[in-house]
C-alpha positions in Angstrom: 0.0 0.0 0.0 1.5 3.3 -1.0 1.8 5.9 1.7 0.2 9.2 1.1 2.0 12.4 1.9 1.6 13.5 5.5 0.3 17.0 5.8 -0.3 19.4 8.6 -4.0 19.4 9.6 -6.0 22.4 8.5 -7.2 24.6 11.3 -10.1 26.9 11.8 -9.4 30.5 12.5 -9.9 29.9 16.2 -7.2 27.2 16.2 -9.4 24.1 16.2 -8.5 21.3 13.8 -10.9 20.7 10.9 -12.3 17.2 10.6 -10.4 14.8 8.5 -11.7 15.3 4.9 -11.4 11.6 4.1 -13.5 10.6 7.1 -16.0 13.4 6.4 -16.4 12.2 2.8 -17.1 8.7 4.0 -19.6 10.0 6.7 -21.4 12.1 4.1 -21.8 9.0 1.8 -23.1 6.9 4.8 -25.6 9.7 5.6 -26.8 9.7 2.0 -27.4 5.9 2.3 -29.3 6.3 5.5 -31.5 9.0 4.0 -32.2 7.0 0.9 -33.2 3.9 3.0 -35.4 6.2 5.1 -37.1 7.7 2.0 -37.6 4.2 0.4 -40.1 3.1 3.0 -42.2 6.2 2.9 -45.4 4.6 1.6 -45.2 1.4 3.7 -47.3 0.8 6.8 -45.9 2.1 10.1 -45.1 -1.5 11.2 -43.3 -2.3 8.0 -41.4 1.0 8.1 -40.4 0.4 11.7 -39.2 -3.1 10.9 -37.2 -1.9 7.9 -35.6 0.9 9.9 -34.8 -1.5 12.8 -33.1 -3.9 10.4 -31.3 -1.2 8.6 -30.0 0.5 11.8 -28.9 -2.9 13.2 -27.1 -3.9 10.0 -25.6 -0.5 9.5 -24.2 -0.1 13.0 -23.0 -3.7 13.1 -20.7 -2.8 10.2 -19.4 0.4 11.9 -18.9 -1.0 15.4 -15.9 -3.3 16.2 -16.8 -7.0 15.5 -16.7 -8.0 19.2 -20.0 -6.2 19.9 -23.1 -8.3 19.4 -26.3 -6.8 18.0 -29.8 -7.9 18.7 -33.1 -7.0 20.3 -35.1 -8.1 23.3 -35.7 -7.1 26.9 -33.1 -5.8 29.5 -33.2 -6.7 33.2 -31.2 -5.5 36.1 -30.2 -7.0 39.5 -33.3 -5.5 41.1 -35.5 -7.4 38.6 -36.6 -4.3 36.7 -37.3 -5.0 33.1 -37.2 -2.7 30.1 -39.9 -4.1 27.8 -38.9 -4.8 24.2 -35.9 -2.8 22.9 -35.5 -2.6 19.1 -31.7 -2.6 18.9 -29.4 -3.7 21.6 -25.6 -3.4 21.3 -24.1 -5.8 23.8 -20.7 -5.7 25.4 -18.8 -9.0 24.6 -18.0 -9.9 28.2 -21.4 -10.9 29.7 -24.2 -13.4 28.9 -27.6 -12.8 27.3 -30.3 -15.3 27.0 -32.0 -16.2 23.7 -34.6 -18.9 23.2 -33.4 -19.4 19.6 -30.4 -18.1 17.7 -32.1 -15.1 16.1 -34.9 -14.7 18.7 -35.2 -11.7 21.0 -32.8 -12.0 24.0 -33.0 -11.2 27.7 -30.0 -8.9 28.4 -28.3 -8.2 31.7 -28.2 -4.4 32.1 -24.5 -4.6 32.9 -23.9 -6.1 29.4 -25.7 -3.5 27.4 -23.6 -0.8 25.7 -26.4 0.9 23.8 -30.2 0.4 23.6 -32.0 2.0 20.7 -35.7 2.5 20.2 -36.8 2.8 16.5 -40.0 4.6 15.6 -41.5 4.9 12.1 -43.1 8.2 12.9 -41.6 9.9 16.0 -44.1 12.8 16.1 -47.1 10.4 16.2 -45.4 7.9 18.5 -43.9 10.3 21.0 -46.2 9.0 23.8 -44.7 5.5 23.3 -41.2 6.9 23.6 -42.1 8.7 26.9 -43.8 5.5 28.2 -40.8 3.4 27.4 -38.4 5.9 28.9 -40.5 6.1 32.1 -40.6 2.3 32.4 -36.8 2.1 32.0 -35.8 4.9 34.3 -35.4 2.7 37.4 -33.2 -0.1 36.0 -29.5 0.5 36.8 -26.2 -1.0 35.8 -24.0 -1.5 38.9 -20.8 -0.8 37.0 -18.6 1.5 39.0 -17.3 4.6 37.4 -20.1 5.0 34.9 -22.3 8.0 35.2 -25.9 8.1 34.0 -25.8 4.3 33.7 -29.6 3.8 33.9 -31.5 2.0 31.3 -33.6 4.4 29.2 
């Protein structure tokens, strides 16, 4: 692989370094793909749009995150037996267990093992009450990992 010439980063007038143009170009292309996929489901039912967007986000993020993270969906529980309800996309740390019934079935996740939980909505403005309900239900569940702030589910 041929090395490219190393150059001094370009700076803004206030001294901050401008983003890497190669990374920005790639991120712009990724955003364009996301927007095209979003637009492609516009005439589908809310359930179909939600499922498509859930699959797309799951697939997209699994390509961006390092391979040792596992992606899935299901419920999250903590040591106080709080439970989240169904979470659309769960990004799981690689060092703890989760419990599926079948290989691709929804899992029961331990709160300590969840890196990210994402709720997908087909129409956020019309489903905002569901978002608020899910957030309220998940507020009490905690991850007992020391050193993490704001480590509550939700």
